[in-house]
C-alpha positions as a printed NumPy array, in Angstrom:
array([[172.621, 142.829, 114.573],
       [169.775, 145.893, 114.578],
       [170.016, 146.078, 118.284],
       [173.877, 146.308, 118.662],
       [173.442, 149.2  , 115.783],
       [170.836, 151.017, 118.105],
       [173.416, 150.707, 120.866],
       [176.288, 152.065, 118.887],
       [173.982, 155.1  , 117.514],
       [172.838, 155.964, 121.402],
       [176.747, 155.739, 122.431],
       [177.477, 158.055, 119.427],
       [175.114, 160.565, 120.446],
       [176.108, 160.891, 124.071],
       [179.564, 160.956, 122.744],
       [178.669, 163.749, 120.515],
       [176.808, 165.869, 123.477],
       [180.031, 165.302, 125.973],
       [182.483, 166.688, 123.31 ],
       [180.138, 169.346, 122.358],
       [179.943, 170.486, 126.071],
       [183.541, 170.139, 126.521],
       [184.374, 172.6  , 123.496],
       [181.847, 174.998, 125.166],
       [182.656, 175.456, 129.139],
       [180.818, 177.738, 131.106],
       [179.735, 178.346, 134.693],
       [176.392, 178.062, 136.503],
       [176.08 , 180.07 , 139.872],
       [173.062, 179.255, 141.959],
       [171.965, 181.442, 145.213],
       [169.214, 180.312, 147.17 ],
       [168.096, 181.474, 150.701],
       [171.794, 182.045, 151.786],
       [172.979, 179.395, 149.77 ],
       [175.637, 179.432, 146.934],
       [176.494, 176.859, 144.343],
       [178.833, 177.142, 141.325],
       [179.512, 174.357, 139.06 ],
       [180.083, 173.933, 135.393],
       [177.462, 173.319, 133.082],
       [177.905, 169.877, 132.038],
       [178.046, 168.751, 135.967],
       [174.514, 170.406, 136.27 ],
       [173.216, 168.668, 133.096],
       [174.687, 165.447, 134.363],
       [172.94 , 166.11 , 137.768],
       [169.706, 167.044, 136.325],
       [169.932, 163.73 , 134.347],
       [170.642, 161.726, 137.47 ],
       [167.743, 163.289, 139.628],
       [165.393, 162.531, 136.708],
       [166.615, 158.92 , 136.33 ],
       [166.366, 158.547, 139.964],
       [162.567, 159.852, 140.257],
       [161.355, 157.521, 137.148],
       [163.002, 154.539, 139.071],
       [160.995, 155.86 , 142.478],
       [157.817, 156.097, 140.621],
       [157.608, 152.561, 138.942],
       [158.722, 151.001, 142.338],
       [155.729, 153.172, 143.66 ],
       [153.508, 152.005, 140.747],
       [154.54 , 148.314, 141.408],
       [153.933, 148.861, 145.28 ],
       [150.666, 150.43 , 145.014],
       [149.154, 147.857, 142.266],
       [150.482, 144.667, 144.109],
       [146.868, 143.813, 146.041],
       [144.856, 144.222, 142.447],
       [147.748, 142.252, 140.593],
       [147.052, 139.501, 143.469],
       [143.418, 139.611, 142.95 ],
       [143.725, 139.461, 139.049],
       [146.12 , 136.548, 139.194],
       [143.59 , 134.441, 141.569],
       [140.788, 135.468, 139.168],
       [142.837, 134.397, 136.343],
       [143.783, 130.934, 137.684],
       [140.346, 130.608, 138.585],
       [139.017, 131.128, 134.927],
       [141.616, 128.654, 133.71 ],
       [140.605, 126.042, 136.07 ],
       [136.738, 127.169, 135.301],
       [137.238, 126.686, 131.422],
       [139.179, 123.619, 131.971],
       [136.263, 122.181, 133.868],
       [134.048, 123.281, 131.365],
       [135.88 , 121.554, 128.285],
       [136.182, 118.45 , 130.426],
       [132.458, 118.488, 130.807],
       [131.718, 118.473, 127.009],
       [134.17 , 115.862, 126.603],
       [132.171, 113.894, 129.371],
       [128.792, 114.671, 127.203],
       [130.314, 113.56 , 124.052],
       [131.603, 110.586, 125.811],
       [128.04 , 109.749, 127.471],
       [128.95 , 109.953, 130.991],
       [126.38 , 111.892, 132.945],
       [127.888, 111.742, 136.499],
       [131.211, 112.987, 135.337],
       [129.522, 115.491, 133.034],
       [127.242, 116.756, 136.041],
       [130.314, 116.987, 138.194],
       [132.57 , 119.205, 135.76 ],
       [129.196, 121.206, 135.157],
       [128.911, 122.342, 138.88 ],
       [132.713, 122.938, 138.877],
       [132.717, 125.146, 135.954],
       [129.714, 127.195, 137.323],
       [131.264, 127.89 , 140.845],
       [134.554, 128.577, 139.112],
       [133.478, 131.198, 136.078],
       [130.574, 132.534, 138.009],
       [129.127, 132.835, 134.171],
       [125.694, 131.09 , 134.07 ],
       [125.365, 131.572, 130.231],
       [128.593, 129.683, 129.755],
       [127.751, 126.814, 131.959],
       [123.931, 126.512, 131.253],
       [124.394, 124.756, 128.184],
       [126.699, 122.022, 129.611],
       [124.33 , 121.814, 132.614],
       [121.49 , 121.346, 130.476],
       [123.161, 118.599, 128.668],
       [124.391, 116.648, 131.667],
       [120.653, 116.717, 133.168],
       [119.606, 115.349, 129.681],
       [122.068, 112.458, 129.986],
       [120.733, 111.737, 133.661],
       [117.374, 111.475, 132.062],
       [116.42 , 114.54 , 133.989],
       [114.144, 116.256, 131.301],
       [112.565, 118.767, 133.754],
       [115.958, 120.073, 134.72 ],
       [117.295, 120.151, 131.256],
       [114.388, 122.545, 130.462],
       [114.855, 124.583, 133.017],
       [118.457, 125.231, 132.011],
       [117.232, 125.67 , 128.547],
       [114.379, 128.279, 129.583],
       [116.826, 130.268, 131.763],
       [119.176, 130.692, 128.623],
       [116.373, 132.483, 126.624],
       [117.009, 135.592, 129.185],
       [120.487, 135.993, 127.658],
       [120.737, 137.212, 124.069],
       [124.204, 135.52 , 123.792],
       [122.516, 132.083, 124.697],
       [118.785, 132.442, 123.395],
       [119.445, 130.628, 120.035],
       [121.034, 127.81 , 121.911],
       [118.255, 127.716, 124.484],
       [115.615, 127.35 , 121.472],
       [117.442, 124.685, 119.891],
       [117.411, 122.761, 123.158],
       [113.822, 123.591, 123.905],
       [112.876, 122.415, 120.198],
       [114.714, 119.167, 120.488],
       [112.896, 118.333, 124.248],
       [109.497, 119.576, 122.703],
       [110.09 , 116.884, 119.667],
       [111.26 , 114.135, 122.274],
       [107.905, 114.868, 124.194],
       [105.826, 114.621, 120.836],
       [104.947, 118.409, 121.483],
       [105.064, 119.262, 118.026],
       [103.202, 122.766, 117.866],
       [105.67 , 124.078, 121.001],
       [108.463, 122.875, 118.871],
       [107.053, 124.616, 115.822],
       [106.979, 127.787, 117.933],
       [110.422, 127.502, 119.121],
       [111.585, 126.819, 115.177],
       [109.665, 130.092, 114.272],
       [111.711, 131.847, 117.258],
       [115.014, 130.729, 115.975],
       [114.097, 131.461, 112.46 ],
       [113.508, 135.307, 113.721],
       [117.267, 135.253, 115.176],
       [119.064, 133.144, 112.354],
       [117.078, 132.945, 109.254],
       [119.866, 131.776, 107.303],
       [120.59 , 128.601, 109.51 ],
       [120.258, 125.385, 107.794],
       [118.84 , 123.248, 110.629],
       [116.051, 125.923, 111.594],
       [114.824, 126.009, 108.241],
       [115.061, 122.512, 107.917],
       [112.934, 121.957, 111.569],
       [110.236, 124.789, 110.16 ],
       [109.869, 122.539, 107.19 ],
       [109.467, 119.164, 108.824],
       [107.316, 120.617, 111.633],
       [105.303, 122.349, 109.651],
       [104.475, 119.373, 107.624],
       [103.974, 117.067, 110.513],
       [101.533, 119.885, 112.375],
       [ 99.663, 120.015, 108.915],
       [100.712, 123.828, 108.197],
       [101.313, 123.323, 104.594],
       [101.439, 127.022, 103.624],
       [104.385, 127.46 , 106.509],
       [106.215, 124.311, 104.872],
       [106.1  , 126.023, 101.229],
       [107.495, 129.351, 102.754],
       [110.115, 126.983, 104.376],
       [110.783, 125.708, 100.81 ],
       [111.171, 128.97 ,  99.152],
       [113.657, 130.461, 101.784],
       [115.735, 127.271, 101.6  ],
       [115.785, 127.78 ,  97.897],
       [116.803, 131.41 ,  98.249],
       [119.434, 130.81 , 100.46 ],
       [120.891, 127.973,  98.383],
       [120.485, 125.031, 100.712],
       [118.874, 123.149,  98.304],
       [118.735, 123.011,  94.687],
       [116.178, 124.059,  92.117],
       [115.074, 120.274,  91.279],
       [114.639, 119.565,  95.01 ],
       [112.644, 122.749,  95.708],
       [109.952, 121.944,  92.749],
       [109.62 , 118.631,  93.819],
       [108.929, 119.584,  97.611],
       [106.456, 122.404,  96.356],
       [104.891, 119.35 ,  93.783],
       [104.46 , 117.083,  96.904],
       [103.092, 119.835,  99.362],
       [100.865, 121.272,  96.86 ],
       [ 99.333, 117.702,  96.14 ],
       [ 98.692, 117.004,  99.628],
       [ 96.794, 120.396,  99.909],
       [ 94.889, 119.28 ,  97.021],
       [ 93.873, 115.986,  98.627],
       [ 92.933, 117.875, 101.71 ],
       [ 90.766, 120.421,  99.656],
       [ 89.087, 117.465,  97.887],
       [ 88.311, 115.91 , 101.434],
       [ 86.691, 119.059, 102.721],
       [ 84.727, 119.479,  99.371],
       [ 86.657, 122.421,  98.166],
       [ 86.558, 121.841,  94.622],
       [ 88.014, 124.588,  93.289],
       [ 90.89 , 124.802,  95.575],
       [ 91.623, 121.152,  94.848],
       [ 91.803, 121.605,  91.232],
       [ 94.044, 124.741,  91.276],
       [ 96.443, 123.118,  93.884],
       [ 96.687, 119.662,  91.953],
       [ 97.063, 121.702,  88.486],
       [ 99.896, 123.535,  90.012],
       [101.439, 120.372,  91.344],
       [101.269, 118.631,  87.986],
       [103.079, 121.766,  86.124],
       [105.824, 121.24 ,  88.669],
       [105.663, 117.383,  88.74 ],
       [103.694, 115.901,  85.809],
       [103.959, 112.226,  86.857],
       [102.695, 113.1  ,  90.12 ],
       [ 99.954, 110.037,  90.503],
       [ 98.042, 111.472,  93.475],
       [ 97.623, 114.593,  92.033],
       [ 96.494, 113.854,  88.728],
       [ 93.938, 111.835,  90.154],
       [ 92.596, 114.713,  92.165],
       [ 92.506, 116.859,  89.1  ],
       [ 90.761, 114.379,  87.043],
       [ 88.014, 113.845,  89.462],
       [ 87.35 , 117.606,  89.871],
       [ 87.399, 117.881,  85.893],
       [ 85.171, 115.017,  85.49 ],
       [ 82.816, 116.25 ,  88.31 ],
       [ 82.484, 119.658,  85.943],
       [ 81.818, 117.591,  82.921],
       [ 85.207, 118.52 ,  81.611],
       [ 86.022, 114.828,  80.606],
       [ 88.163, 115.681,  77.629],
       [ 90.384, 117.857,  79.674],
       [ 90.685, 115.236,  82.266],
       [ 91.573, 112.439,  79.758],
       [ 94.534, 114.869,  78.178],
       [ 95.805, 115.068,  81.998],
       [ 95.788, 111.764,  82.508],
       [ 97.474, 110.961,  79.234],
       [100.119, 113.169,  80.161],
       [100.686, 111.713,  83.715],
       [100.681, 108.08 ,  81.934],
       [103.527, 109.02 ,  79.98 ],
       [105.409, 110.077,  83.063],
       [104.395, 107.339,  85.787],
       [101.766, 104.805,  84.569],
       [ 99.505, 103.64 ,  87.322],
       [ 96.624, 101.365,  87.291],
       [ 94.58 , 103.535,  89.634],
       [ 94.411, 105.911,  86.523],
       [ 92.759, 103.593,  84.045],
       [ 89.371, 103.699,  85.896],
       [ 89.454, 107.692,  85.786],
       [ 90.686, 107.278,  82.309],
       [ 87.353, 105.348,  81.353],
       [ 85.134, 107.728,  83.13 ],
       [ 86.597, 110.575,  81.454],
       [ 86.385, 108.87 ,  77.986],
       [ 83.207, 106.256,  78.611],
       [ 82.508, 103.633,  76.235],
       [ 79.454, 101.543,  75.97 ],
       [ 81.172,  98.106,  75.209],
       [ 83.988,  96.089,  76.252],
       [ 85.873,  96.338,  72.899],
       [ 85.305, 100.432,  72.93 ],
       [ 86.736, 100.061,  76.452],
       [ 89.832,  98.244,  75.113],
       [ 90.143, 100.657,  72.36 ],
       [ 90.349, 103.611,  75.17 ],
       [ 93.153, 101.527,  76.904],
       [ 94.987, 101.592,  74.01 ],
       [ 95.131, 104.792,  73.379],
       [ 96.374, 105.703,  77.051],
       [ 98.851, 102.695,  76.873],
       [100.198, 104.441,  73.551],
       [101.527, 107.107,  75.994],
       [103.916, 104.98 ,  77.517],
       [104.411, 101.661,  74.858],
       [105.845,  98.662,  76.378],
       [105.56 ,  99.566,  80.235],
       [104.499,  96.875,  82.585],
       [101.5  ,  98.723,  83.47 ],
       [100.473,  99.456,  80.212],
       [100.871,  96.104,  78.728],
       [ 98.955,  94.694,  81.925],
       [ 96.526,  97.403,  81.447],
       [ 96.23 ,  96.21 ,  77.699],
       [ 95.607,  92.423,  78.756],
       [ 92.896,  92.939,  80.993],
       [ 91.127,  94.964,  78.756],
       [ 91.587,  92.48 ,  75.751],
       [ 90.719,  89.672,  78.075],
       [ 87.408,  91.508,  79.094],
       [ 86.772,  91.926,  75.467],
       [ 87.386,  88.38 ,  74.582],
       [ 90.38 ,  89.283,  72.454],
       [ 92.041,  86.108,  73.503],
       [ 95.258,  86.537,  71.307],
       [ 95.77 ,  90.193,  72.422],
       [ 95.098,  89.235,  75.795],
       [ 97.666,  86.744,  75.83 ],
       [100.281,  88.836,  74.026],
       [ 99.998,  91.745,  76.266],
       [ 99.884,  89.751,  79.329],
       [102.776,  87.947,  78.713],
       [104.584,  91.34 ,  77.902],
       [103.851,  92.287,  81.184],
       [105.07 ,  89.342,  82.986],
       [108.484,  89.104,  81.271],
       [110.738,  86.377,  82.539],
       [109.109,  86.09 ,  85.887],
       [105.527,  87.368,  85.997],
       [104.003,  88.735,  88.981],
       [101.446,  87.452,  91.081],
       [ 98.876,  89.559,  89.203],
       [100.047,  88.403,  85.824],
       [ 99.646,  84.659,  86.675],
       [ 96.012,  85.201,  88.169],
       [ 94.98 ,  87.083,  84.82 ],
       [ 96.359,  84.211,  82.709],
       [ 94.719,  81.54 ,  84.666],
       [ 91.636,  83.17 ,  84.   ],
       [ 92.536,  83.356,  80.153],
       [ 93.002,  79.669,  80.61 ],
       [ 89.868,  79.043,  81.846],
       [ 87.567,  81.673,  79.642],
       [ 89.325,  80.946,  76.37 ],
       [ 89.346,  77.233,  76.304],
       [ 87.681,  76.158,  79.826],
       [ 91.096,  74.756,  80.697],
       [ 91.241,  74.553,  84.363],
       [ 94.353,  72.299,  84.695],
       [ 96.181,  75.185,  82.766],
       [ 94.389,  77.946,  85.043],
       [ 95.618,  75.623,  88.069],
       [ 98.973,  75.882,  86.856],
       [ 99.424,  79.27 ,  86.517],
       [ 97.422,  79.868,  90.199],
       [100.18 ,  77.78 ,  91.539],
       [102.851,  79.818,  90.181],
       [100.952,  82.829,  91.337],
       [101.598,  81.624,  94.952],
       [105.12 ,  81.95 ,  94.466],
       [105.38 ,  84.637,  92.483],
       [106.939,  88.291,  93.069],
       [104.337,  90.422,  94.621],
       [102.223,  93.252,  92.621],
       [103.407,  96.65 ,  93.265],
       [102.399,  98.878,  95.762],
       [103.205, 101.841,  97.435],
       [106.296, 101.403,  99.741],
       [107.985, 103.893, 101.669],
       [111.604, 103.679, 100.651],
       [113.115, 104.523, 103.874],
       [111.5  , 102.056, 106.49 ],
       [109.362,  99.541, 103.707],
       [105.994, 100.475, 105.003],
       [103.309,  99.585, 102.777],
       [100.241, 102.105, 102.588],
       [ 96.793, 101.712, 100.612],
       [ 97.255, 105.181,  99.007],
       [100.425, 107.399,  98.338],
       [100.759, 109.62 , 101.399],
       [103.379, 112.639, 101.375],
       [104.769, 111.582, 104.799],
       [105.315, 108.202, 105.91 ],
       [103.31 , 107.895, 109.08 ],
       [105.649, 104.776, 110.288],
       [109.199, 106.786, 110.236],
       [108.257, 110.422, 109.199],
       [109.888, 110.457, 105.789],
       [108.636, 113.291, 103.281],
       [108.296, 112.255,  99.815],
       [108.894, 108.7  , 100.846],
       [106.267, 106.646,  99.12 ],
       [107.236, 104.831,  95.452],
       [105.128, 102.47 ,  93.291],
       [107.221,  99.518,  93.693],
       [107.221,  95.68 ,  94.336],
       [107.396,  94.562,  97.78 ],
       [108.591,  91.378,  99.72 ],
       [106.507,  88.328,  99.185],
       [105.085,  88.524, 102.687],
       [101.165,  88.451, 102.671],
       [101.179,  87.638,  98.724],
       [ 99.259,  84.95 ,  96.818],
       [ 96.237,  84.969,  99.108],
       [ 93.763,  85.621,  96.165],
       [ 95.538,  83.01 ,  94.176],
       [ 95.215,  80.522,  96.951],
       [ 91.43 ,  81.017,  97.035],
       [ 91.069,  80.623,  93.388],
       [ 93.026,  77.692,  93.334],
       [ 91.18 ,  75.906,  96.037],
       [ 87.789,  76.481,  94.411],
       [ 89.463,  75.219,  90.879],
       [ 90.598,  71.945,  92.666],
       [ 87.427,  71.424,  94.447],
       [ 85.407,  71.65 ,  91.22 ],
       [ 83.939,  74.793,  92.287],
       [ 82.127,  77.162,  89.879],
       [ 84.682,  79.821,  87.736],
       [ 85.63 ,  82.699,  89.521],
       [ 82.777,  85.474,  90.111],
       [ 84.776,  88.034,  88.107],
       [ 84.291,  86.054,  84.866],
       [ 80.631,  86.15 ,  85.383],
       [ 80.42 ,  89.831,  86.208],
       [ 82.951,  90.599,  83.096],
       [ 80.65 ,  92.414,  81.099],
       [ 79.15 ,  94.523,  83.883],
       [ 82.583,  95.748,  84.919],
       [ 83.485,  99.414,  84.206],
       [ 87.023,  98.887,  84.611],
       [ 88.869,  96.319,  82.785],
       [ 91.439,  94.087,  84.597],
       [ 89.821,  94.315,  88.23 ],
       [ 88.814,  90.731,  88.939],
       [ 87.315,  89.208,  92.347],
       [ 90.455,  87.384,  92.869],
       [ 92.318,  90.622,  92.704],
       [ 89.893,  92.629,  94.904],
       [ 89.919,  90.038,  97.73 ],
       [ 93.955,  90.538,  97.772],
       [ 93.413,  94.32 ,  97.731]])
């Protein structure tokens, strides 16, 4: 409709001009080199318009003829580019499908058609990786570093190569360079964090945590937990190197972030005890016990608040257990302390509370000792020891990712590399019950009472019988 209106408007303008010229006739005389031409004004205008139209048509034809070679060349280039990008796409599909030969063939074709190495080097590198040619892949990734547009991709490829080869130092350096280019990229910050931990550069790991928090890649609680774990590891390292002041400060900061961090409170309490600040150490342990009771804290607590007799030690343990009443570790600690203090009724009550419906191996062994020491009831003791061989295992430090067991807490699992994966929990039965078997064998052969009974009064830590030591 609009086009029709425009057409009629043009016709109307032409008609108007023709009528206007017809109502205003005139003549034109041209004399040039002896030639004389006389015509009307309308004819002259029509002639000029015709010449102009022919000139325009001729110019366009000349432009087409002159641009024909370039057009043919551009058309051939466009066809090569389309085929090149098609080969590049097919190569990426082959990489995703895990077809190395097909990927390498398409990479060569794309490289020859596109003649733009930055576009095809990534495909070539990935094809080389699929073929198991790590050196060729490394060469391609290294060449990508020479171009600003592909440098970031090249760094990522080299980083992954270094990780596969176990060269964590080089991988960390590549991660730093990638961070300089794109500090906001999540995988860059995650790589910085993981590699800094694995290479022992804990300060760098803390910086990665702070940067991730600033960019909202992790929430506030996650950042606090990660900082607490790293600071605990720093405290442990400083303590091992004899840097007591640094160990204390790192551990104190970790406990401010995570009050129940058992490894941190152990370092902190030891440093305070060494400085003869037992009262402060006891308060720190009591605060940690309220969040996360752990048997290792009992020995430290008794060092911080020493007592002369077993009854005094029982009273000390009572005070600690009151910070988390009813917890299994609280009841078990009270049961052991009462047993050493020969408070038989209290020992039985607390041990039964610790065991619940299905007492663990350790609780069964403590009840066996109670039966023998209180009433010299070896039959009852044997019964409890038999139960211990089939009872649930005692809690231990386990990696929640791979299930690996460790003698002590670790910031990073040495088996699967998981950060902050260790938790104090019950493992499977594999290997449990060995100490109970040994004690049961002594009882059934009429042997002497367990050594832990004889040495009870000389033991500084309640509840660490010889059978448990043998198992641990």
